[in-house]
N, C-alpha and C positions, 0 to 999 in steps of 0.2 A: 109272728114266727111260730114255728112248730116246737112245742115243748117236749117232744119225745126225746128220751135220752139216747136212743139208738134208732138210726134210720138206715134201712137197707137201700143204699144208694144204687146198687146194681139192679134192683128190681124196678127202679124208677125210669120212666121214659125220658127222652131228651126234653120234651115239653115240660114235664113235671120238674126236672132239674132246673130248667131255665126259669120256671115260675118261682122256685125256691130262691134262686139268686135274685130275682126281681123283688121278692118279699124282703129279702135281706137288705137290699139297697134302700127300699122304701122305709123299712123299719128304722134304719140308721139315719136316713135323711130327716124323718119326722122327729126322732129323738134329739137331733141337733137343731130342731125347730127351723129348718130351711125349706123354702118352697121349691117346687120343681124348677121354676124360672131361675132362682138364685143358683141352684146347683148346675143347671144346664148352661147358664152363662159362664160360670166359673170353669166348667169343664170344656167350654167352647164347642158345645153341641146344641142342637135345637131342643126345645122343651118336649116336642113330640117324640124325639128319639129317646129321651129319658123316660117318657111315659111308656114307650114300647118296652124298654128294659124292665121297668117295674111291673109290667103286665106279663113278662116272661116271653116276649117276642124276640125274634132274632136281631141281635146287634153285633157289631164287631168286638173282638177282644180289646182293641184299642179304645173303643168307647167305654167299655166296662172299666178298663184301667184308669181312664180319665176321671170317671165318676168316683171310683174308689180313692183316687188321689185327693179329689176335692173333699170327700167325706173323711179323709185321714184314716182310711181303712187298708192301706197297702200292707200293713203288718200281716194280713192273712196270706200274703204271698210267701211267707216263711214255709208253709206247707209244701211248696213246690221246690224248695231248695234241695239240691242233690248233694249228698255227702259222699265224698270219694273214699270209700272204705276199701281196704286191701283184703283180698281173700286169704285164708290160711295157707293155701298152696303158694301164692305169690310171696307171702311173708316168709315161708320156709325157704324159698329160692333166694330171697334177699339175704337171709341169715347165712346161707351157704357161701355167698359171695363175700360176706363180711370177714375181715381179717380176724383170725382166731388167736394168733400169737405174733410176737415180734420176730422178725427174721434177721439174719445177718445182713449188714449193709455192705454194699460193694465197696471195696477199698480203693480209694483214689490214690494214684501215685503222689507222694509228697513232693511239694515244690520246694526248690532251694532258694526261692525268692526271699529277700530280706523284707520282713513286714514292718520294720522300723520300730520295733518294740524295745 
């Protein structure tokens, strides 16, 4: 893996990014002492497809996800989570709609029914 503390991802080509992903997968597969065959079988893909992934060749996102699942690396998906934050303008609009004080209730005509108390 690359030990640089900062990588300029924008300056990297798609091929270089794919190679980085492949190196990531290979590193973690080897650190778990798993063969390509074991991971490929568990991910329900061919060993040659896993080999392509590790070499930085094109594979589908579904294939990558299957391999990450087998290697117990789906936690990296947290980076893709979208948090729904409200903008300051929307917050101000919501505050305007919020009730500021209690108002008088409309008076209902009293019923002459016997409530049995």
